[in-house]
Backbone as JSON, one array per atom type, in Angstrom:
{
  "sequence": "MTAKRTPIWQSIAASLTEDITEGRYEPGAKLPTEAELSARFGVNRHTVRHALKSMSNNGLVHSRRGAGVFVAQVPTDYAIGKRVRYHRNLKQAGRLPGKEILHLETRTADTREARALGLAEGAQVHVYDGLSLADSQPIAVFRSVFPAGRFPALTEQLGRLRSVTAALKEHGIHDYTRASTRLSARRASATQALHLRITEGDPVLRSVGVNVDTNQTPIEFGTTWFAGDRVTLTLSDERSQAGDVPKDS",
  "N": [[40.97, -208.27, 2.57], [38.52, -205.83, 3.37], [36.96, -203.53, 1.1], [36.62, -200.1, 1.31], [33.67, -198.57, 1.81], [31.75, -196.3, -0.18], [30.24, -193.49, 1.33], [26.57, -193.2, 1.45], [25.44, -190.58, 0.96], [27.56, -189.34, -0.49], [27.48, -190.7, -2.81], [24.83, -190.0, -3.73], [25.29, -187.23, -3.98], [27.12, -187.37, -6.04], [25.7, -188.59, -8.07], [23.63, -186.57, -8.58], [25.17, -184.51, -9.26], [26.35, -185.39, -11.64], [23.94, -185.31, -13.19], [23.5, -182.59, -13.4], [25.87, -181.83, -14.77], [25.6, -183.41, -17.13], [23.37, -181.85, -18.18], [20.77, -182.32, -17.51], [19.45, -180.94, -15.56], [19.36, -177.66, -15.94], [21.24, -174.56, -15.51], [19.82, -172.61, -12.91], [17.53, -174.1, -12.86], [15.12, -175.89, -10.76], [15.71, -178.25, -8.34], [14.34, -181.79, -7.79], [12.14, -182.26, -5.02], [13.1, -182.86, -1.5], [11.67, -184.99, -0.54], [10.98, -186.41, -2.98], [13.65, -186.91, -3.98], [14.41, -188.59, -1.82], [12.69, -190.77, -2.21], [13.65, -191.49, -4.72], [16.31, -192.32, -4.42], [16.07, -194.08, -2.26], [16.49, -193.56, 0.39], [16.58, -191.84, 3.66], [15.37, -188.45, 4.38], [17.33, -187.0, 5.7], [19.79, -187.97, 4.76], [19.55, -187.27, 2.12], [19.49, -184.39, 2.53], [22.08, -183.88, 3.5], [23.74, -184.57, 1.38], [22.93, -182.55, -0.53], [23.79, -180.42, 0.91], [26.48, -180.69, 0.83], [26.91, -180.25, -1.93], [26.12, -177.69, -1.99], [28.13, -176.49, -0.66], [29.98, -176.83, -2.41], [29.28, -175.08, -4.38], [27.57, -175.79, -6.38], [24.83, -175.84, -6.15], [22.2, -173.89, -4.67], [20.08, -173.04, -1.97], [16.72, -171.77, -1.51], [14.73, -170.22, 0.68], [11.61, -171.65, 1.36], [11.26, -172.2, -1.06], [12.84, -174.17, -2.41], [15.59, -176.12, -3.75], [18.02, -175.04, -5.96], [19.84, -175.13, -9.07], [22.9, -173.84, -9.38], [23.64, -170.67, -11.0], [25.92, -169.21, -13.33], [26.88, -165.96, -12.78], [25.76, -163.34, -15.06], [28.03, -161.11, -16.61], [27.52, -157.76, -16.61], [27.85, -154.84, -18.27], [28.15, -151.49, -17.12], [27.68, -148.84, -18.94], [28.02, -145.92, -21.17], [26.24, -146.04, -23.25], [22.96, -147.55, -24.16], [22.33, -150.61, -24.87], [20.96, -153.38, -24.73], [20.87, -156.03, -25.96], [23.28, -156.11, -27.44], [25.08, -156.08, -25.3], [24.5, -158.37, -23.71], [25.25, -160.31, -25.72], [27.91, -159.85, -25.84], [28.7, -160.76, -23.42], [28.45, -163.49, -23.88], [26.02, -164.55, -23.69], [22.55, -165.51, -24.43], [20.37, -163.11, -25.47], [16.99, -161.92, -24.51], [13.63, -160.81, -24.23], [10.56, -160.0, -22.72], [7.42, -158.22, -23.14], [5.63, -156.9, -20.61], [3.76, -154.9, -20.1], [2.2, -152.21, -21.42], [1.37, -148.76, -21.42], [-0.33, -145.48, -21.4], [-0.39, -142.7, -19.57], [-0.75, -140.25, -16.9], [2.05, -138.57, -15.85], [3.96, -139.2, -12.84], [5.19, -137.42, -10.09], [7.84, -137.79, -9.67], [8.66, -138.98, -12.11], [8.05, -136.93, -13.86], [9.75, -135.0, -13.09], [12.24, -136.18, -13.72], [12.21, -136.38, -16.4], [11.83, -133.69, -17.2], [9.24, -132.66, -17.55], [6.15, -130.81, -17.58], [3.81, -130.52, -14.89], [1.23, -132.9, -14.9], [1.65, -133.81, -17.4], [1.61, -136.15, -20.23], [2.77, -139.65, -20.28], [4.4, -142.59, -21.9], [4.41, -145.68, -20.69], [6.5, -148.51, -20.16], [6.57, -151.74, -19.25], [8.71, -154.51, -18.59], [10.39, -157.71, -19.1], [13.62, -159.09, -18.77], [15.75, -161.36, -20.42], [18.37, -163.81, -20.0], [19.77, -166.38, -21.88], [17.22, -167.59, -21.89], [16.65, -167.29, -19.16], [15.17, -165.36, -16.6], [16.62, -162.2, -15.78], [16.14, -159.71, -14.96], [13.68, -157.24, -14.13], [12.05, -154.52, -15.64], [11.08, -150.94, -15.91], [10.34, -148.53, -18.16], [9.99, -145.08, -18.93], [8.62, -142.71, -21.0], [8.37, -139.38, -22.68], [5.19, -138.7, -23.74], [4.13, -136.71, -25.36], [6.26, -136.08, -27.09], [6.8, -138.52, -28.34], [4.51, -139.69, -29.81], [3.4, -142.11, -30.93], [4.63, -144.28, -29.69], [4.08, -146.56, -28.05], [2.62, -148.09, -29.71], [4.62, -148.61, -31.48], [6.61, -149.95, -29.94], [5.28, -152.31, -29.23], [4.97, -153.49, -31.83], [7.78, -153.47, -32.9], [9.28, -154.25, -30.82], [11.58, -153.21, -29.69], [13.3, -150.72, -28.14], [15.28, -149.13, -29.28], [14.84, -149.29, -32.08], [12.16, -148.35, -32.13], [12.58, -145.88, -31.25], [14.19, -144.77, -33.32], [12.28, -144.31, -35.41], [11.19, -142.07, -34.67], [13.01, -140.53, -35.25], [15.25, -140.55, -33.51], [18.42, -141.25, -33.36], [20.51, -141.82, -31.86], [21.23, -142.31, -28.44], [22.22, -141.74, -25.13], [23.36, -142.49, -21.74], [22.64, -140.46, -19.13], [22.69, -140.35, -16.28], [23.19, -142.5, -13.5], [21.78, -144.41, -10.83], [22.69, -146.7, -8.25], [21.39, -149.21, -6.12], [20.77, -151.41, -3.37], [18.14, -153.73, -2.9], [15.14, -155.45, -1.65], [13.23, -158.03, -3.18], [10.05, -157.56, -4.28], [6.79, -159.07, -3.99], [5.6, -159.43, -6.74], [7.84, -159.0, -8.26], [9.49, -160.92, -7.56], [8.07, -163.11, -8.46], [8.13, -162.64, -11.33], [10.85, -163.09, -11.59], [11.41, -165.57, -10.8], [12.28, -165.92, -8.12], [12.52, -165.74, -4.53], [10.15, -163.89, -2.5], [11.61, -161.08, -1.04], [14.15, -161.8, -1.46], [17.54, -160.57, -2.44], [17.87, -157.8, -4.72], [19.29, -155.8, -7.26], [18.95, -152.37, -7.93], [18.79, -150.2, -10.54], [18.56, -146.9, -11.41], [18.13, -144.71, -13.93], [18.61, -142.08, -16.37], [18.14, -141.38, -19.75], [19.31, -139.57, -22.49], [19.03, -137.61, -25.42], [21.0, -136.51, -28.47], [21.01, -133.8, -27.91], [21.12, -133.61, -25.4], [18.81, -133.79, -24.16], [16.27, -135.11, -21.99], [14.99, -138.19, -22.53], [14.11, -140.7, -21.55], [13.27, -142.28, -18.69], [14.24, -144.67, -16.72], [13.91, -147.7, -14.71], [15.37, -150.42, -13.28], [15.39, -153.68, -12.11], [17.59, -156.01, -11.07], [18.01, -159.45, -10.66], [19.75, -160.52, -7.9], [21.62, -162.68, -7.71], [22.22, -163.41, -10.28], [23.39, -161.56, -11.81], [26.34, -159.72, -12.44], [27.27, -156.58, -12.04], [29.42, -154.33, -13.9], [31.8, -151.76, -14.47], [32.03, -149.99, -17.4], [34.21, -148.67, -20.11], [33.37, -145.5, -21.2], [33.45, -145.19, -23.79], [32.42, -147.54, -24.81], [29.96, -149.64, -26.38], [28.18, -150.77, -24.71], [25.54, -150.96, -22.21], [23.38, -150.09, -19.45], [20.6, -150.64, -18.89], [18.53, -153.27, -19.18], [16.79, -153.62, -22.18], [16.44, -153.27, -24.9], [17.58, -153.9, -28.42]],
  "CA": [[40.71, -206.91, 3.16], [37.28, -205.19, 3.0], [37.07, -202.28, 0.51], [36.06, -199.1, 2.08], [32.29, -198.3, 1.04], [31.44, -194.87, -0.26], [29.02, -193.06, 2.0], [25.43, -192.9, 0.64], [25.3, -189.23, 0.63], [28.35, -188.9, -1.42], [26.96, -191.36, -3.92], [23.77, -189.24, -4.11], [25.76, -185.99, -4.55], [27.86, -187.52, -7.23], [24.82, -188.72, -9.09], [22.99, -185.38, -8.9], [26.28, -183.63, -9.9], [26.24, -185.81, -13.08], [22.7, -184.97, -13.83], [23.76, -181.31, -13.77], [26.93, -181.86, -15.84], [24.92, -183.75, -18.51], [22.45, -181.01, -18.64], [19.54, -182.69, -17.11], [19.16, -179.8, -14.79], [20.16, -176.5, -16.36], [21.31, -173.49, -14.53], [18.57, -171.96, -12.5], [16.4, -175.11, -12.53], [14.79, -176.46, -9.44], [15.96, -179.75, -8.21], [13.3, -182.44, -7.04], [12.2, -182.04, -3.53], [13.68, -183.84, -0.59], [10.87, -186.29, -0.42], [11.19, -187.04, -4.29], [14.82, -187.46, -3.97], [14.54, -189.66, -0.81], [12.22, -191.85, -2.85], [14.31, -191.94, -5.93], [17.64, -193.1, -3.92], [15.75, -195.05, -1.2], [17.0, -193.09, 1.75], [15.78, -190.79, 4.42], [15.55, -187.06, 4.02], [18.49, -186.53, 6.32], [20.89, -188.3, 3.86], [19.47, -186.35, 1.01], [19.92, -183.17, 3.05], [23.58, -183.99, 3.66], [24.2, -184.56, -0.04], [22.64, -181.25, -1.04], [24.56, -179.36, 1.66], [27.81, -180.72, 0.31], [26.79, -179.69, -3.31], [25.98, -176.24, -1.87], [29.22, -175.95, -0.18], [30.92, -176.77, -3.72], [28.85, -173.98, -5.34], [26.86, -176.38, -7.48], [23.22, -175.58, -5.93], [21.83, -173.13, -3.64], [18.45, -173.16, -1.52], [15.91, -170.51, -1.33], [13.77, -170.39, 1.8], [10.35, -171.8, 1.04], [11.01, -172.25, -2.67], [13.52, -175.35, -2.88], [17.05, -176.13, -4.14], [18.24, -174.62, -7.48], [21.11, -175.27, -9.82], [23.61, -172.34, -9.32], [23.93, -170.0, -12.2], [27.12, -168.34, -13.44], [26.23, -164.68, -12.98], [26.02, -162.65, -16.18], [28.71, -159.84, -16.56], [26.75, -156.62, -17.25], [28.49, -153.72, -18.07], [27.51, -150.28, -17.07], [28.39, -147.94, -19.8], [27.36, -144.79, -21.68], [25.08, -146.4, -24.34], [22.02, -148.38, -23.7], [22.19, -151.57, -25.84], [20.9, -154.63, -23.95], [21.18, -157.26, -26.79], [24.65, -156.28, -27.64], [25.74, -156.23, -23.98], [24.46, -159.67, -23.36], [25.96, -161.2, -26.51], [29.29, -159.76, -25.5], [28.92, -161.58, -22.23], [28.34, -164.93, -24.3], [24.7, -164.95, -23.29], [21.51, -165.23, -25.54], [19.5, -162.27, -24.88], [15.72, -162.03, -24.83], [12.76, -160.1, -23.44], [9.06, -160.09, -22.74], [6.76, -157.12, -22.82], [4.65, -157.24, -19.63], [2.59, -154.13, -19.97], [2.39, -151.01, -22.13], [0.25, -147.89, -21.27], [-0.14, -144.27, -21.48], [-1.0, -142.26, -18.44], [-0.2, -138.93, -16.34], [3.47, -138.85, -15.12], [3.9, -138.93, -11.39], [6.17, -136.31, -9.73], [9.26, -138.13, -10.0], [8.8, -139.07, -13.72], [7.97, -135.58, -14.43], [11.12, -134.24, -12.83], [13.39, -136.63, -14.4], [12.03, -136.07, -18.03], [11.7, -132.22, -17.41], [7.93, -132.46, -18.07], [5.13, -130.11, -16.72], [2.78, -131.27, -14.04], [0.01, -133.37, -15.72], [2.13, -134.26, -18.73], [1.36, -137.65, -20.36], [3.99, -140.51, -20.46], [4.23, -143.9, -22.16], [5.18, -146.56, -19.67], [6.87, -149.88, -20.67], [7.01, -152.74, -18.16], [9.2, -155.71, -19.31], [11.34, -158.76, -18.47], [14.72, -159.26, -19.46], [16.06, -162.77, -20.21], [19.52, -164.32, -20.65], [19.8, -167.76, -22.03], [15.9, -168.02, -21.47], [16.27, -167.24, -17.71], [14.98, -163.9, -16.26], [17.6, -161.71, -14.95], [15.67, -158.33, -14.53], [12.42, -156.67, -14.65], [12.19, -153.28, -15.81], [10.07, -149.98, -16.19], [10.85, -147.32, -18.87], [9.1, -143.94, -19.09], [9.0, -141.91, -22.04], [7.38, -138.41, -22.8], [4.25, -139.09, -24.87], [4.0, -135.61, -26.3], [7.39, -136.09, -28.08], [6.84, -139.74, -29.08], [3.05, -140.02, -29.68], [3.06, -143.5, -31.43], [5.6, -145.12, -29.31], [3.53, -147.74, -27.45], [2.34, -149.05, -30.84], [5.8, -149.06, -32.17], [7.2, -150.8, -29.11], [4.53, -153.52, -29.4], [5.35, -153.97, -33.15], [9.04, -153.63, -33.18], [9.9, -154.84, -29.6], [12.83, -152.72, -29.46], [13.4, -149.34, -27.89], [16.1, -148.54, -30.27], [14.11, -149.14, -33.28], [11.04, -147.48, -32.03], [13.02, -144.32, -31.08], [14.59, -144.48, -34.57], [11.16, -144.09, -36.09], [10.9, -140.74, -34.02], [14.38, -139.59, -35.46], [16.44, -140.55, -32.52], [19.35, -142.38, -33.93], [21.57, -142.13, -30.85], [20.89, -141.79, -27.04], [23.23, -142.14, -24.14], [22.89, -142.55, -20.2], [23.1, -139.18, -18.29], [22.84, -140.62, -14.9], [22.75, -143.96, -13.15], [22.07, -144.67, -9.28], [22.51, -148.12, -8.01], [21.02, -149.44, -4.82], [20.39, -152.8, -3.1], [16.63, -153.82, -2.47], [14.57, -156.73, -1.6], [12.35, -158.28, -4.33], [8.61, -157.63, -3.92], [6.15, -160.36, -4.38], [5.45, -159.34, -8.06], [9.15, -159.05, -8.79], [9.98, -162.41, -7.21], [7.23, -163.98, -9.35], [8.69, -162.71, -12.6], [12.35, -163.45, -11.64], [11.44, -166.86, -10.29], [13.14, -166.06, -6.97], [11.66, -165.72, -3.39], [9.96, -162.62, -2.23], [12.44, -160.67, -0.06], [15.5, -162.1, -2.02], [18.18, -159.34, -2.97], [17.87, -157.23, -6.26], [19.94, -154.68, -7.44], [18.1, -151.62, -8.52], [19.38, -149.17, -11.2], [17.75, -145.92, -11.76], [18.66, -143.7, -14.79], [18.02, -141.18, -17.3], [18.75, -141.29, -20.98], [19.19, -138.38, -23.15], [19.37, -137.43, -26.87], [22.24, -135.8, -28.62], [20.91, -132.39, -27.56], [20.97, -133.69, -23.87], [17.25, -133.57, -23.68], [15.77, -136.38, -21.34], [13.93, -139.03, -23.41], [13.63, -141.93, -21.13], [13.61, -142.38, -17.34], [14.3, -146.18, -16.47], [14.35, -148.29, -13.45], [15.56, -151.87, -13.48], [15.59, -154.5, -10.77], [18.44, -157.26, -11.38], [18.23, -160.61, -9.68], [21.13, -160.22, -7.26], [22.62, -163.79, -7.78], [22.38, -163.79, -11.75], [24.03, -160.33, -12.63], [27.45, -159.09, -11.98], [27.41, -155.38, -12.82], [30.62, -153.92, -14.13], [31.85, -150.52, -14.97], [32.7, -150.07, -18.68], [34.6, -147.42, -20.68], [32.27, -144.72, -21.81], [33.5, -145.31, -25.26], [31.85, -148.71, -25.05], [28.66, -149.54, -26.83], [27.28, -151.38, -23.69], [24.62, -149.94, -21.43], [22.97, -150.77, -18.13], [19.27, -151.08, -18.63], [18.22, -154.35, -20.25], [15.41, -153.46, -22.77], [16.51, -153.32, -26.34], [18.6, -154.51, -29.17]],
  "C": [[39.48, -206.41, 2.51], [37.44, -203.79, 2.3], [36.2, -201.3, 1.34], [34.82, -198.57, 1.12], [32.28, -196.75, 1.05], [30.14, -194.52, 0.44], [27.8, -192.86, 0.96], [25.27, -191.5, 0.19], [26.15, -188.88, -0.39], [28.0, -189.5, -2.75], [25.75, -190.42, -4.66], [24.41, -187.87, -4.59], [26.55, -186.17, -5.79], [26.77, -187.89, -8.41], [24.06, -187.38, -9.57], [24.02, -184.35, -9.57], [26.3, -184.1, -11.39], [25.03, -185.42, -13.93], [22.91, -183.41, -14.21], [24.75, -181.2, -14.88], [26.44, -182.22, -17.27], [23.92, -182.94, -19.04], [21.01, -181.31, -18.39], [18.73, -181.67, -16.32], [19.99, -178.64, -15.2], [20.18, -175.4, -15.25], [20.11, -172.7, -14.16], [17.39, -172.89, -12.31], [16.28, -175.57, -11.19], [14.99, -177.95, -9.35], [14.6, -180.48, -7.64], [13.16, -182.23, -5.58], [12.83, -183.1, -2.7], [13.03, -185.02, -0.5], [11.05, -186.92, -1.68], [12.61, -187.59, -4.34], [15.05, -188.53, -3.0], [13.72, -190.9, -1.43], [12.93, -192.42, -4.01], [15.62, -192.69, -5.53], [17.36, -194.03, -2.72], [16.46, -194.84, 0.11], [16.16, -192.1, 2.56], [16.25, -189.4, 4.0], [16.93, -186.42, 4.51], [19.73, -186.82, 5.51], [20.84, -187.56, 2.77], [20.07, -184.95, 1.38], [21.52, -182.97, 3.09], [24.39, -183.94, 2.37], [24.11, -183.2, -0.77], [23.46, -180.26, -0.35], [25.94, -179.55, 1.01], [27.92, -180.16, -1.1], [26.66, -178.22, -3.02], [27.3, -175.72, -1.59], [30.27, -175.86, -1.44], [30.4, -175.79, -4.74], [28.0, -174.56, -6.49], [25.36, -176.12, -7.43], [23.23, -174.53, -4.81], [20.31, -173.19, -3.22], [17.86, -171.77, -1.32], [14.69, -170.96, -0.32], [12.41, -170.52, 1.27], [10.18, -172.1, -0.47], [11.71, -173.62, -3.08], [15.05, -175.13, -3.07], [17.18, -175.93, -5.61], [19.72, -174.92, -7.88], [21.74, -173.87, -9.82], [23.72, -172.02, -10.72], [25.21, -169.29, -12.19], [26.65, -166.91, -13.64], [26.67, -164.06, -14.33], [26.79, -161.28, -15.83], [27.84, -158.9, -17.34], [27.31, -155.39, -17.22], [27.84, -152.39, -18.1], [28.18, -149.21, -17.73], [27.52, -146.7, -20.19], [26.08, -145.07, -22.49], [24.23, -147.55, -23.9], [21.66, -149.55, -24.73], [22.25, -152.89, -25.26], [21.25, -155.89, -24.86], [22.73, -157.34, -27.05], [25.49, -156.59, -26.4], [25.65, -157.81, -23.7], [25.25, -160.61, -24.29], [27.46, -160.94, -26.17], [29.73, -160.5, -24.25], [28.68, -163.14, -22.51], [27.07, -165.34, -23.95], [23.63, -164.7, -24.42], [20.51, -164.29, -24.95], [17.93, -162.39, -25.35], [14.84, -160.98, -23.93], [11.36, -160.23, -23.73], [8.58, -158.76, -22.4], [5.6, -157.52, -21.81], [3.37, -156.2, -19.72], [3.0, -152.73, -20.65], [1.18, -150.0, -21.95], [0.65, -146.52, -21.36], [-0.94, -143.56, -20.45], [-0.29, -140.85, -17.96], [1.05, -139.41, -15.72], [3.24, -138.38, -13.76], [5.07, -137.84, -11.25], [7.47, -136.65, -9.97], [9.59, -138.44, -11.37], [8.8, -137.76, -14.27], [9.3, -134.88, -14.38], [12.28, -134.8, -13.59], [13.39, -136.42, -15.82], [11.84, -134.61, -18.29], [10.36, -131.99, -18.08], [7.23, -131.7, -17.07], [4.21, -131.11, -16.06], [1.62, -131.65, -15.05], [0.2, -133.75, -17.15], [1.8, -135.85, -18.74], [2.66, -138.32, -20.71], [3.45, -141.82, -20.95], [5.03, -144.67, -21.08], [5.35, -148.12, -20.18], [7.47, -150.64, -19.6], [7.51, -153.98, -18.94], [10.06, -156.54, -18.4], [12.42, -159.0, -19.25], [15.4, -160.69, -19.26], [17.55, -162.89, -20.61], [19.54, -165.67, -20.59], [18.28, -168.28, -21.63], [15.57, -167.85, -19.98], [16.14, -165.68, -17.47], [16.09, -163.49, -15.38], [17.26, -160.37, -14.46], [14.36, -158.11, -14.91], [12.64, -155.14, -14.67], [11.1, -152.18, -15.94], [10.78, -148.87, -16.92], [9.59, -146.41, -19.08], [9.42, -143.14, -20.08], [7.9, -140.59, -22.33], [6.41, -138.63, -23.92], [4.06, -137.98, -25.77], [5.14, -135.61, -27.32], [7.32, -137.39, -28.89], [5.34, -140.41, -28.99], [2.64, -141.55, -30.04], [3.97, -144.42, -30.74], [5.22, -146.42, -28.71], [3.09, -148.76, -28.61], [3.6, -149.58, -31.52], [6.6, -150.12, -31.17], [6.49, -152.15, -29.24], [4.86, -154.35, -30.73], [6.7, -154.25, -33.29], [9.73, -154.44, -31.99], [11.45, -154.63, -29.33], [12.83, -151.19, -29.22], [14.12, -148.58, -28.9], [15.38, -148.23, -31.63], [12.96, -148.24, -33.25], [11.5, -146.03, -31.86], [13.5, -143.9, -32.52], [13.43, -143.83, -35.59], [10.66, -142.52, -35.86], [12.18, -139.91, -34.41], [15.37, -139.58, -34.5], [17.28, -141.7, -32.9], [20.44, -142.74, -32.87], [21.05, -141.61, -29.56], [21.93, -142.42, -26.01], [22.72, -142.04, -22.67], [23.48, -141.16, -19.54], [23.46, -139.45, -17.04], [22.39, -142.0, -14.45], [22.87, -143.88, -11.62], [21.74, -146.07, -9.08], [22.23, -148.34, -6.59], [20.63, -150.9, -4.66], [18.86, -152.65, -2.56], [16.39, -155.29, -2.21], [13.47, -156.86, -2.55], [10.82, -158.2, -3.57], [8.0, -158.79, -4.31], [6.05, -160.5, -5.98], [6.92, -159.58, -8.76], [9.77, -160.38, -8.58], [9.25, -163.23, -8.06], [7.79, -164.04, -10.92], [10.19, -163.25, -12.77], [12.53, -164.94, -11.15], [12.49, -166.94, -9.0], [11.98, -165.93, -5.82], [11.51, -164.4, -2.85], [11.08, -162.39, -0.91], [14.13, -161.0, -0.3], [16.19, -160.79, -2.56], [18.05, -159.17, -4.35], [18.7, -156.14, -6.19], [19.22, -153.57, -8.42], [18.9, -150.55, -9.2], [18.26, -148.36, -11.75], [18.55, -144.92, -12.79], [17.96, -143.0, -15.74], [18.77, -141.26, -18.59], [18.39, -140.03, -21.74], [19.6, -138.57, -24.65], [20.67, -136.68, -27.18], [22.19, -134.43, -28.24], [20.88, -132.4, -25.93], [19.74, -133.51, -23.25], [16.85, -134.94, -23.26], [14.63, -137.11, -22.35], [13.4, -140.33, -22.86], [14.16, -141.9, -19.53], [13.3, -143.92, -17.05], [14.65, -146.49, -15.13], [14.32, -149.81, -13.7], [15.98, -152.69, -12.21], [16.15, -155.88, -11.26], [18.3, -158.28, -10.23], [19.66, -160.7, -9.07], [22.04, -161.37, -7.61], [22.82, -164.06, -9.34], [23.17, -162.77, -12.43], [25.19, -159.9, -11.69], [27.55, -157.69, -12.65], [28.73, -154.78, -12.72], [30.57, -152.49, -14.6], [32.48, -150.59, -16.28], [33.18, -148.68, -19.06], [33.39, -146.66, -21.41], [32.26, -144.77, -23.26], [32.71, -146.67, -25.74], [30.38, -148.55, -25.54], [27.66, -150.21, -25.84], [26.47, -150.46, -22.95], [24.3, -150.73, -20.18], [21.38, -150.8, -17.89], [18.88, -151.97, -19.51], [16.91, -154.21, -21.01], [15.5, -153.85, -24.23], [17.69, -153.95, -27.05], [19.48, -153.45, -29.75]]
}
């Protein structure tokens, strides 16, 4: 009796699944192209495509139009709470937090920034653009705006300390909380997609919030764009120390 042969596409899917399980391709990593996989396994692209579709149906990979096929990531649970403590929040989710400073500048506040921070027209603000990471994978880009008059040395402190919390402490701010948060769905711009390693037009979750000091005076106006497939935003008890804008420790 002739043994039943395993379809080639199943064998390819099993081999690639083993590669992922063994850590050869980490979550978020791009798999080789169809042409490269065809050469590796000695088959045509149709067979490779069949294997990748099976893996996609099983939630192991996902494709991005024009970008390729990527290993699926387990979304990071990100609690939206009263206090803004990014590093603590990620560690509670079992992830290794990180961040990159993209740009620091001081300029005149635009109308929206001035209104959110309660500033007069023409007031100066410090602007902090950054990238938030979880397990070395980008999960969000953000922009934080602070009143320059109140925190004159903040850009220098942010560059040196790389922590909003630590920089604010040098100005006597030992606690600050979230006064308001607005969440909405958007599509990634070209620059956001570049930083997040996604495709332009992919879904992102935008969080817009205002943080206040213990006197309820606005000290930060922040906007964060989360990669839609990498973060699950959850509501947390206001007594929690977790927050919702990924910037600091």
